[in-house]
GUVO-543102 format. One record per residue: x, y, z of N, C-alpha, C, O in turn. Coordinates in steps of 0.02 Angstrom, whole numbers, padded with zeros to 5 digits, always signed. Example, Ala and Ser with C-alpha at 12.3 -4.5 7.8 and 13.67 -1.06 7.14 Angstrom:
BEGIN
+00660-00284+00390+00615-00225+00390+00660-00165+00390+00712-00166+00423/+00642-00112+00354+00684-00053+00357+00645+00002+00394+00670+00057+00402/
This chain:
BEGIN
+00053-00046-00003-00010+00011-00005+00036+00050+00001+00092+00030+00017/+00018+00127-00012+00053+00176-00033+00072+00208+00046+00041+00192+00096/+00127+00255+00045+00127+00286+00108+00082+00363+00101+00098+00406+00060/+00018+00369+00155+00026+00442+00123+00046+00487+00150+00034+00480+00210/+00074+00539+00139+00086+00595+00158+00060+00630+00203+00006+00658+00191/+00087+00635+00256+00053+00667+00307+00029+00741+00300+00067+00785+00280/-00040+00754+00318-00032+00824+00335-00020+00861+00394-00060+00842+00437/+00019+00905+00415+00028+00918+00474-00061+00910+00520-00110+00941+00502/-00060+00869+00569-00110+00888+00646-00083+00854+00693-00054+00799+00696/-00098+00902+00737-00052+00867+00810-00109+00870+00849-00079+00881+00902/-00169+00869+00866-00203+00845+00925-00229+00794+00929-00196+00757+00965/-00291+00762+00905-00310+00690+00948-00281+00644+00890-00259+00663+00836/-00285+00579+00913-00243+00538+00875-00281+00536+00805-00342+00544+00806/-00249+00524+00741-00305+00488+00691-00342+00441+00704-00391+00475+00688/-00365+00392+00719-00383+00344+00727-00487+00361+00756-00543+00346+00737/-00446+00412+00824-00512+00424+00845-00541+00491+00802-00598+00513+00810/-00501+00516+00764-00528+00590+00731-00565+00547+00665-00609+00576+00632/-00547+00488+00650-00561+00464+00589-00640+00449+00608-00690+00464+00577/-00631+00410+00679-00707+00382+00695-00742+00434+00708-00797+00434+00679/-00732+00476+00740-00770+00548+00767-00816+00583+00698-00873+00605+00693/-00752+00574+00642-00802+00612+00577-00842+00573+00543-00898+00588+00525/-00813+00517+00532-00860+00443+00505-00937+00464+00550-00983+00487+00515/-00947+00458+00611-01012+00440+00651-01039+00505+00637-01100+00505+00631/-00998+00582+00626-01033+00646+00597-01053+00647+00557-01106+00677+00564/-01044+00626+00492-01052+00619+00433-01101+00579+00414-01145+00602+00378/-01102+00502+00439-01148+00470+00438-01229+00490+00483-01285+00465+00477/-01206+00538+00522-01285+00553+00564-01307+00614+00525-01363+00640+00528/-01250+00638+00483-01294+00689+00440-01329+00645+00354-01386+00647+00329/-01284+00620+00337-01336+00589+00291-01362+00544+00295-01352+00506+00248/-01400+00523+00338-01460+00482+00349-01516+00527+00395-01559+00501+00430/-01511+00565+00392-01542+00652+00442-01595+00663+00369-01565+00664+00316/-01654+00668+00368-01698+00713+00325-01689+00791+00337-01702+00825+00387/-01663+00808+00277-01681+00882+00268-01746+00920+00313-01795+00886+00327/-01742+00981+00331-01776+01017+00362-01813+01045+00312-01785+01089+00280/-01883+01027+00294-01915+01080+00239-01915+01142+00244-01962+01156+00282/-01891+01185+00227-01885+01274+00226-01876+01282+00184-01831+01323+00177/-01905+01255+00120-01913+01287+00051-01968+01261+00016-01989+01204+00027/-01991+01294-00021-02047+01270-00063-02011+01271-00149-01983+01319-00174/-02021+01221-00173-01960+01235-00264-02040+01232-00308-02094+01208-00288/-02029+01253-00350-02083+01290-00423-02054+01228-00470-02013+01186-00453/-02076+01232-00513-02079+01210-00577-02007+01224-00594-01981+01266-00557/-01979+01204-00631-01890+01218-00678-01846+01249-00630-01811+01296-00647/-01844+01218-00549-01800+01247-00491-01770+01176-00502-01799+01122-00506/-01690+01198-00507-01633+01185-00506-01613+01116-00438-01565+01145-00412/-01616+01083-00419-01609+01060-00350-01573+00988-00336-01564+00953-00385/-01551+00964-00274-01513+00923-00278-01555+00863-00208-01579+00871-00151/-01544+00796-00264-01593+00763-00212-01546+00712-00183-01505+00688-00223/-01543+00689-00114-01507+00647-00062-01555+00580-00076-01614+00568-00067/-01488+00536-00105-01520+00480-00114-01528+00431-00048-01489+00427-00001/-01593+00393-00058-01619+00342+00024-01603+00277+00014-01600+00230+00054/-01593+00280-00051-01567+00213-00061-01503+00163-00027-01450+00191-00015/-01508+00107-00015-01441+00089+00031-01385+00076-00010-01391+00044-00063/-01327+00101+00013-01291+00089-00007-01278+00159-00062-01220+00173-00078/-01326+00191-00083-01299+00242-00085-01324+00313-00070-01329+00363-00106/-01341+00297+00013-01340+00327+00052-01295+00393+00058-01237+00378+00042/-01300+00459+00074-01215+00504+00094-01230+00516-00002-01282+00548+00007/-01228+00516-00025-01235+00549-00123-01319+00583-00127-01374+00575-00100/-01289+00622-00175-01338+00706-00182-01338+00692-00261-01285+00679-00289/-01385+00695-00291-01395+00706-00378-01435+00779-00411-01491+00796-00394/-01393+00815-00462-01425+00845-00471-01503+00815-00523-01514+00764-00557/-01544+00877-00506-01605+00865-00541-01665+00924-00549-01677+00966-00505/-01694+00921-00599-01769+00965-00595-01801+00976-00569-01787+00943-00520/-01857+01010-00554-01921+00985-00505-01961+00999-00595-01958+01039-00641/-01997+00934-00576-02059+00949-00651-02129+00967-00610-02173+01002-00636/-02133+00944-00551-02204+00969-00527-02204+00972-00427-02184+00932-00385/-02221+01011-00423-02256+00984-00340-02315+00932-00346-02360+00931-00388/-02305+00889-00295-02369+00833-00267-02361+00840-00185-02318+00836-00142/-02460+00860-00197-02440+00880-00148-02410+00931-00102-02371+00971-00130/-02420+00941-00023-02375+01003+00009-02308+00953+00013-02256+00986+00013/-02300+00895+00016-02227+00861+00039-02193+00820-00031-02135+00802-00025/-02217+00810-00075-02175+00768-00134-02179+00825-00183-02214+00876-00183/-02121+00798-00235-02090+00836-00278-02074+00774-00338-02039+00726-00321/-02097+00776-00396-02098+00739-00462-02033+00788-00476-02035+00849-00469/-01965+00740-00501-01899+00760-00533-01886+00733-00567-01910+00677-00574/-01832+00761-00616-01800+00740-00664-01740+00755-00663-01715+00809-00677/-01702+00688-00639-01626+00675-00636-01594+00704-00699-01607+00687-00757/-01534+00764-00671-01491+00760-00738-01453+00717-00763-01447+00713-00824/-01412+00672-00713-01366+00619-00757-01395+00553-00753-01387+00516-00802/-01434+00528-00692-01460+00481-00684-01524+00461-00757-01571+00494-00779/-01499+00401-00773-01565+00368-00839-01586+00320-00806-01566+00285-00759/-01666+00327-00865-01685+00266-00856-01658+00184-00874-01622+00169-00921/-01680+00148-00834-01647+00069-00864-01621+00052-00925-01576+00011-00931/-01660+00098-00995-01617+00094-01060-01594+00146-01069-01604+00178-01121/-01556+00166-01021-01494+00226-01046-01534+00282-01081-01508+00338-01078/-01593+00276-01113-01600+00339-01162-01629+00406-01150-01627+00455-01186/-01660+00397-01084-01709+00460-01064-01700+00485-00983-01706+00440-00942/-01692+00534-00964-01677+00559-00902-01721+00505-00842-01773+00476-00858/-01701+00502-00796-01759+00450-00742-01783+00513-00715-01755+00568-00712/-01872+00484-00687-01905+00530-00666-01913+00491-00612-01902+00431-00612/-01939+00532-00550-01965+00492-00479-01993+00550-00463-01990+00605-00490/-02029+00523-00399-02077+00579-00368-02035+00552-00276-02036+00498-00246/-02004+00622-00258-01985+00618-00206-02012+00626-00142-02073+00620-00137/-01980+00637-00093-02010+00671-00018-01984+00733-00020-01928+00737-00043/-02016+00798+00002-01985+00847+00003-01932+00853+00055-01910+00909+00068/-01904+00785+00095-01886+00794+00131-01787+00775+00111-01736+00790+00142/-01799+00740+00053-01753+00735+00017-01713+00795-00019-01653+00786-00026/-01735+00841-00036-01754+00886-00093-01692+00963-00066-01704+01005-00023/-01635+00958-00106-01617+01044-00054-01602+01091-00118-01624+01070-00172/-01567+01149-00119-01557+01182-00180-01478+01166-00197-01441+01130-00164/-01463+01198-00252-01430+01148-00273-01362+01221-00248-01365+01282-00261/-01315+01185-00214-01260+01243-00163-01225+01286-00226-01212+01277-00286/-01219+01346-00169-01156+01396-00236-01113+01368-00247-01083+01340-00202/-01087+01364-00326-01033+01356-00362-00974+01389-00313-00975+01445-00287/-00924+01336-00308-00860+01371-00256-00809+01390-00309-00788+01350-00350/-00789+01457-00304-00721+01456-00363-00667+01426-00348-00666+01374-00315/-00635+01446-00363-00529+01413-00401-00537+01426-00325-00549+01381-00284/-00530+01499-00310-00475+01523-00230-00498+01487-00177-00464+01486-00126/-00562+01451-00179-00570+01412-00130-00543+01350-00126-00508+01329-00080/-00561+01320-00178-00531+01252-00179-00456+01251-00201-00435+01202-00232/-00418+01300-00187-00327+01281-00198-00316+01243-00164-00282+01202-00194/-00327+01225-00099-00307+01178-00056-00374+01161-00027-00426+01193-00028/-00358+01087+00008-00418+01058+00037-00351+01014+00108-00294+00994+00103/-00393+01016+00156-00332+01018+00231-00362+00945+00256-00421+00929+00251/-00311+00908+00282-00352+00843+00319-00420+00864+00352-00446+00915+00377/-00433+00813+00343-00505+00798+00368-00568+00851+00364-00616+00862+00401/-00539+00882+00290-00586+00936+00278-00647+00899+00249-00635+00849+00216/-00742+00928+00262-00783+00861+00222-00798+00906+00156-00812+00964+00144/-00783+00836+00113-00807+00864+00059-00865+00825+00017-00902+00787+00049/-00875+00833-00057-00902+00785-00098-00852+00773-00162-00799+00797-00184/-00885+00738-00174-00838+00702-00217-00892+00691-00293-00942+00655-00291/-00872+00730-00357-00930+00719-00406-00915+00638-00429-00855+00637-00444/-00940+00580-00437-00923+00523-00451-00977+00484-00457-01024+00498-00419/-00986+00425-00506-01052+00389-00527-01122+00411-00541-01174+00377-00539/-01110+00506-00561-01144+00506-00590-01192+00564-00508-01253+00571-00498/-01135+00592-00466-01183+00606-00387-01136+00639-00362-01084+00626-00392/-01128+00672-00324-01095+00684-00265-01098+00649-00195-01149+00632-00166/-01039+00642-00177-01048+00583-00129-00995+00621-00062-00940+00643-00080/-01012+00626-00002-01008+00643+00049-00949+00606+00088-00959+00548+00104/-00897+00632+00103-00840+00601+00128-00771+00656+00160-00754+00709+00135/-00748+00632+00206-00677+00685+00216-00626+00664+00194-00611+00605+00186/-00595+00711+00183-00510+00691+00155-00489+00662+00225-00511+00674+00282/-00414+00598+00189-00406+00560+00225-00341+00574+00199-00305+00524+00202/-00319+00616+00178-00223+00600+00127-00225+00660+00054-00264+00696+00022/-00165+00641+00056-00149+00679-00017-00077+00637-00018-00042+00618+00030/-00065+00628-00107-00008+00594-00125-00013+00636-00190-00061+00634-00229/+00043+00674-00195+00062+00706-00286-00002+00773-00274+00001+00819-00233/-00051+00761-00317-00107+00814-00328-00167+00785-00321-00214+00811-00351/-00178+00737-00287-00236+00689-00275-00243+00661-00202-00207+00622-00171/-00308+00697-00184-00348+00711-00127-00372+00613-00113-00399+00581-00157/-00359+00590-00059-00394+00517-00052-00447+00549-00004-00433+00588+00041/-00515+00527-00022-00577+00564+00012-00596+00473+00038-00593+00425-00001/-00612+00471+00103-00662+00419+00145-00733+00430+00154-00761+00483+00168/-00757+00374+00145-00853+00372+00136-00857+00342+00174-00842+00283+00166/-00887+00373+00256-00920+00343+00298-00963+00280+00278-00966+00221+00298/-00999+00322+00228-01074+00279+00235-01068+00199+00183-01111+00156+00175/-01002+00203+00158-00966+00150+00094-00904+00126+00136-00896+00067+00120/-00867+00140+00173-00803+00118+00196-00752+00137+00126-00693+00121+00132/-00765+00157+00088-00720+00185+00039-00673+00218+00042-00696+00274+00053/-00600+00224+00039-00575+00272+00020-00505+00289-00044-00450+00265-00056/-00552+00348-00073-00521+00343-00141-00502+00414-00169-00528+00470-00164/-00439+00386-00207-00408+00453-00238-00431+00481-00291-00448+00450-00341/-00436+00559-00284-00459+00609-00335-00422+00665-00361-00404+00701-00314/-00403+00687-00419-00406+00747-00425-00448+00801-00397-00505+00790-00375/-00419+00865-00396-00435+00926-00353-00504+00931-00400-00546+00908-00362/-00528+00943-00441-00569+00982-00485-00604+00917-00459-00652+00934-00494/-00621+00871-00437-00681+00833-00419-00717+00857-00359-00777+00857-00346/-00674+00875-00330-00696+00888-00234-00734+00951-00244-00719+00993-00287/-00776+00956-00210-00802+01036-00169-00797+01021-00084-00780+00970-00055/-00817+01077-00059-00804+01064+00019-00871+01065+00017-00901+01092-00030/-00912+01026+00080-00997+01013+00087-00999+01056+00117-00953+01082+00148/-01082+01083+00111-01112+01121+00133-01196+01114+00150-01237+01104+00106/-01214+01120+00221-01286+01090+00237-01329+01158+00206-01313+01214+00189/-01385+01125+00210-01455+01170+00195-01494+01161+00271-01520+01112+00297/-01485+01238+00298-01496+01215+00337-01542+01302+00366-01516+01356+00352/-01605+01299+00403-01605+01354+00406-01647+01421+00339-01678+01474+00345/-01624+01376+00281-01626+01411+00223-01581+01472+00218-01593+01531+00204/-01508+01428+00240-01452+01449+00223-01399+01413+00208-01398+01368+00251/-01351+01406+00169-01300+01388+00144-01243+01366+00209-01211+01415+00227/-01231+01323+00236-01147+01319+00283-01121+01281+00268-01140+01228+00242/-01063+01304+00284-00993+01241+00276-00997+01201+00357-01034+01231+00397/-00971+01152+00378-00976+01110+00424-00930+01158+00459-00898+01202+00431/-00930+01143+00526-00875+01178+00561-00808+01104+00558-00816+01043+00564/-00750+01145+00548-00701+01077+00561-00706+01040+00625-00711+01076+00675/-00706+00990+00631-00689+00946+00695-00631+00956+00741-00603+00909+00769/-00611+01025+00747-00534+01023+00781-00570+01011+00866-00629+01019+00882/-00523+00994+00900-00560+01010+00978-00506+01070+01006-00514+01096+01061/
């Protein structure tokens, strides 16, 4: 196995930090969104998957129509129907829908640090994890919901943000 280049970090031991962050990310991934926004036809959104094995991933979609007070019909941008010819449409609960996070400019993402919480664009969606190391120009990201640790180039990463009380928030670094 490759030796990870250490990124300086002197507080609690890495194993504890890894466990703490993993639990924190899982608690967010398995939680339903607060419903703080009513979406209109045509709105661009991200939909959190509730499918086992895909928890902790978000997919870009467009609202087709509201259905009652708590559901929407949506059309995915990157997910296709089984015949792979047309975008997948689905009815989803309002609790798994959030707006699209604001675009992060290059200046923000010119460096990620160890344990930063990030989303990685992979397999048609954004997957929630944290930086676990860096080798050369690639960042290793650990995904607590799938227990994978995978290297990605910087351009596939964004800082993770949560939609809270109608505002985007970066998660605090879990430093003591």
